[in-house]
N, C-alpha and C positions, 0 to 999 in steps of 0.2 A: 337296405332296399326292400320296398313292400312287393309282396307277391304280385307278379303281373307287370312291374315295372320294367321297362326297357334299360339294361345295362349300359352305362356311358361307354364311349369308345376307348377310353383309357383302362376302365376296368376289364374291358372284353379283350384288350391286347395282354393285360398283366396276367390273366388266366392261362393262356396257351404258353407264355413264356415261364411260367412258374412250372409247368409241367414239361417243358422242354429238358431234354438231357444234357447235362454238361459233359464237356468232352477232355477234362482233366488228364486222362489217360495218356493222350497223345503227346501232351506236354511233358509228361514223366518219361515216356519211352524216347522222347527226343533228348532228353538230358542223358538217358543211358547211351544212346547213339554217341552224343558228344563226348561222354567219358570213354568210350570205346575208341573214338577217333584219336584222342590224345593218347591214349595207351599205345596204339599201333604206330602214331607218329614217333613216339618216343622209343619203341623197341625197333623200328625199322631204320631209325636214324644211322645205326652202326653199319647196316648193310650197305647204305647209299655213301656213307662217308668212308667205308674200309678201303677203297682204291687210294684215297688220300692219306689215310692213316698208315697203310701198308708201305706206302713209299717212304714216310717219315721214319717208322721203325723197321723197316726192312723185314716185314713178317712173311713167312713162307706160305703156300696154299694150304699145307697140312694144319698149321697154327692158326691161320684164318678160319677153318672149319671149326676148331675148337673155340675160336672167340665167337663165332656166330651161334654156336650151340650152347654156350655157357649160360646164357639168360634162362634157357629152358630148364636148367638142373634144378635151380630153386623154384622157378616157376611150376614146374611139375609137382615137386615135392611138397608144396604148400597149397596145392588144389584142395585135397580132401579135407585139411584142417580148416581151409577158408570156407568151404561149403558148411561144415558144422558150426563155424562162427555165425554165418549167414542165418542159418536156421536158428540159432539161439539168440542173436543180437539184433538181426534185421539189416537191411541195406542202407537205412538212413544213417547208421553209426559206421559199419564197417568200410562202406565205399568210399567216403571222404577221407578216411584215415589212410586208406590204401593208395589213393591218388597223392596224397601229400607225401608219403613215403617214397612212391616211385619217382616223384618230380624231384625230390633231393639228391637221388641217386643218379638220375638222369644229368642233372647240372653237374655233380662231381666228377663225370666222365671227362670234363673239360681240362681237368688236372693230371689226367693219366700221364705216365711216363715210360709205357711200354705194355706188351701183351699182358703181363702178369696183373697190372693195376686195372686194365680194362676188363679182365675177368671178374676181379673183385667187384667194381662197380656194376657190372651185368649182374652178378649173383644177387647184389642187393635190389637191382630194379626187378628181377624176377619175383622176388618175395612180395614186393609192393603190388605188382600186376596179378599176382595169383587170384585174387577175389574178383576180378572184374567180370570174367563171363558168369561163374556162379552167381555173381550179384545181378546181373542183368537177366539172366534166366528166373531168378526169384523174382525180380521186379515184374516181369511179363506174368508170372503164374499168380502174383497178387492182384494184378491191375487189369487183367484182360479175361473174357470168357474163352472157353476152349476153342470156339469157332474163329477167334480172331487172333490166336496166339502165334500162328506161323507167319502171318503178315506182320504183327508186332515184332516178332524176332527178327525178321527181315529188316525192320526200321532200324533196331540198334545194331544188327549185324553189318549194315552199310558203313558203320563206324570204321570197321575193319579195313574195308576197301579204300575208303575216303583217307583214312591216316596213312596207308601205304602209298595211295596216289600223291597226297600232299608232300609225302617225305622225298620224293624224286626231285621236284622242282624247288622246294623249300631248303632242303638239306644241300643239294648241289649249288643252288645259288649263293647260300650263305657261305659254304666251304670255299667256293671261288673268290668271294668277295671279301670275307672276313676271317677266313681260316675255319678249319673243321672243329676247333675248339669251341668257337663262337656258337656253333650249331647247337651244343648240349645245353649250354647257358640259356639261349633264347627258348628253346622248346621246353626245358625244365621249368620255366616259369609260368607256362601256360596254365598248369594244372590248379595254381593257386585260384585262378578266376573260377574255375568250374567248381572248386569246392565251396565257394561262397554262394553260387547259384543253387547248387544242390541241397545246402543246409536251409536256404530259405524256401525252396520249391517243394522238396520231398516229404511227404507223411504217408502212412498207410491210408488206403481208400476210405476206411472207417473214420478216420480222424482229421480227414482232409477238409478245411473249410470251402473249397472250391468243388466239391464233390457233392452234388445232389442226390436226392433219393432216387431219382430215375436212373442216374448212372451207376450208382451203387447196386441198384437191382440188376442193371444190365450186367455189370462185372460179375455178380453172383449168379446169373441166370442158369449157367450149365456147369457150375463148379461146386465142390464141397465148401463148407465153411473154411475161411482162413483164419489164422491167429494173428491179431494186430502185433505189430513190431514191439509195443511195450508190454504185451502180455508174457506172462511166464511160460516157458516152452518146455517140453521134453526133449531129453537128448536123442539125437538120431540113432537109430538102432542099427549101428555099423555090422554087427554080426549078421543081422538078417539081410543087409544089403549085399553083404559078401557072398551070400548063399544065393543070391537072386541072380539066375542066369540072363535075364534082361539087362541088369547093370553090367555084367561082363560083357555081352554083345555090344552095348552102346560104347564101353570102354575100347574094344579092340576094333570096333568098326572105326572109330576116331583115330587110332593109332595109325591105322593104313591111309586114311584120308590125309592125315598130317604128313605122313612119309612123302606123299605126293605135293601137297600144298606149301610145305616149308620151303620149297625152292623159291617161291616168289616173295618170301620173307627174308631170305638169306643170300643165296648165290645169283638171284636174278640180275642184280646190277653188274656183277663181276663178269657174268655170261655176256651181256651185250656189249660191255666195254672192252673186255679183254679176249673173249672167244669170238665174237661177230665183228669186233673192230669198230664200234660205233665211238665217236667223239663224245666229249663230256656233253658239248652243246647239243648234238644229235640225241643223246640219252635223255637230256633235259626236256626235249621236244616229244619223243615218242615213248619214253619209258614209262609215262603215266597212263597210257592207253589201255593196257590190260586191267589194272586196278579201276580205272574209271568205267570202262564197260562192265566190270564185275558188279559195281554198284547197282546199275540197273537189273543186272541177273539176278542179284540177292533178293531185291524186291520182287521181281517176277516170280521167284521160287515160292516166296511167301504167299503171294496173291493165288497163284495155281493150287497150292496145297490147301488154303482155306477155301477156295471156289469149289474144289473137289469135295470138301467136307460138308460145305453148305448144300452140294446138289444131292446129298443123302448118300454118298459114298461112304463106306466104313473108315474110322480113323486110322486103321491099319494101313489101308490101300493110299488114303488121301496124304498121309505123311510120308509113306515109303516109295511111292512111285517118283515123286520129283527126285528124292534121294538116289534112287537106283539110276534113273536117267541122266542126272547130272553128273554122277561119278563115272558111269560108262563112257560118256561122251569126253570127260576130262582127260581120259587115257590118250587122246590125241597127241599129247605133249611128247609122247614116244616118238613121233615122226620128224620133230624138229632136226635132229642130226642129219637127216636125209635130204633137206632142201637147201638151196643155195641162197637165194635171194633174201635180203633183210624183211622185204614187204612179206614173204612168205612165213618167215620165221614169226614176225610179230602177229600175223594172222592165226597161227596155230597157238602161240603162247596166249592170245587174247581169248580165243575159243576155249581152250582148256582152264584158264583162270575164270572165265565166266561161267562155264558148266560146273566147275568146283564150287562156285559160290551160289549157284542155282540151287544146290542141294543143302545149303547151309541152314536157311530159315527152318525147314523142316526138321533137320537134325536137332537145332537148338530147341524146339518144341517138344522133343521127346521125353525129357526128364519129367516134366510135367504130366505127360500122358501116361507114362509107367510107374509114377510114384504110388506106393501104396498109401500114403497119407500126403496131404498137402505141406505139412511142415517137414518133410524130409526132400523136397525138391532141391534145394540148395546142395545138400550132400550128395544126391545122384548127379547133380550137374558137376560136382567137384570131382567125382569119379570119371564121368565122360570127359571133362576137360583135362584130368590127369592122362587119360590115354591120348589125348591130343598132343601133350607136350612130350610123351614119350616119343612120338613120331617126330616132333620137332627137334627133340635131343637127337636122335639117331641120324635123321636126314642130312643136315649140314655136315657132320663128321664123315658120314659115308660118302658124301659127294666130294669132300677134301681128299678122302682116301683114293676115290675113283680117279681124281685129278693127278694125284702123286703118282700113280702106279701105271698111268696111261698117257703119260706126256701131255697133260692137260686136255684129254679128250672129254668131251660131255656126252658120248654115245652111251656110256654105262648109266650115269645119272639120269639121262632122260628115259631110258628104257625102264629103269627102276621105278621112277616115278608114274609111268604108265601102268605098270603091273600093280603098283601098290593102288592105284585108282580102282582097277578092276576087283582086286581083292576086298577092298572095302565096301564095293557095291555088292558083292557076294554075301558078305557078313551080314549087311542091312538087309538084304532080300531073303536069305535063308534063315538067320538067327533071331532078329529082332521080331517080336510078336507083341503088339500093343493090345493089351487086355481091356475090356471095358472097366470103367471106374464107377463108383457110386457117386450120383449127383442129388442135388436137392432142389426141388422146385421152390420157388419164391413163396415165401409164407407158409411152407408145408415142412414138418419136421421128419416126415417118412422119406425114405429113399426112393428117388425115381427109377424107373425101369432103366436098367444099363442097356447101351446099344449091343447088337450083335456083332460079333467079329468073324469073319469067315475063316 
């Protein structure tokens, strides 16, 4: 075109389109959310099916607690190795292998012949699901700038509540219609479809054909350079991480958070069916309310945290205030033994679970905020999630013990959960200190000035 000529309408439209930023990162985090949904559907299935299973095998409350806890034994044990593998091999490879492994062990539960065999299958499931949260945290750290990470974390963390919510009607309906064994065969097959989608869609941002220069610049706008999945990586310095007080604060903060939250993953169906006297039909109708409300609370927590950061608030406050507020409010679960009506109980459980979830997105953004290097985010997330699983191991066994020694009273378990929420809030409030990180301006190899931390 000669100088001074007027561009054609088609050419004029193509130029802005070429500069328009792609949004592949939201598709990627959507796949992460779907992976977590499948994981929580698989792990929650036993909790919902347990009343049916315990009648067939005549399992006592104390042994039920062991069954509910057993998944978390290997899940916790493999958290830190999973984080290390993710730092070395990347989520494109590790994530689908994990989904395939846990789907097999879920389906195998259908052939269980008693409590011992169920424990074996749950141990296998725990190994497979161990990489799921470190993988999701790693994906967000690779695909999102810091100012979008809490919201992005809330998107994938929705999968947790969606999976739990789906487990109530899906597992109950399948168990009533086809028997509890059919439940595990059906949900075990879902993971294969996710694997096909992930292998087709996922790449590092630098290698993805559907990520344009504008989106890549946006992703890298306020974070240090990341190493692509296919590049050679240095081993995570575990000795350095073990000496880092922030790693321990994240770990123990999550221990106490999970001591409270594990109730909703384990004893929640039995509480409503056996202690509160809901029928199976009633439970199918109202049992999904707390996790469904928690979906919205999870997203809200991420939005609030990122909006605080965008307003100019320090990262330290923008991440910690939603955590402390949510965990403190979640302690209302301690009041449930003192109310009589089912409506009041469901209101307290819904509020507690929603507040617990409101804190989740900001918590999941913390590993990438405190990491000394972008390439150890997976390892720090593994340590954090290891703490989560310690709480998940202890909680169902402790509740089973409380029930065994108190004539099946839930007074002790509910107060225990409320106090644990408050302790977790104190740890995040007093012990976690998010330090400034070195960031790089686009096109500049010099470090940008770090933000000030109060």
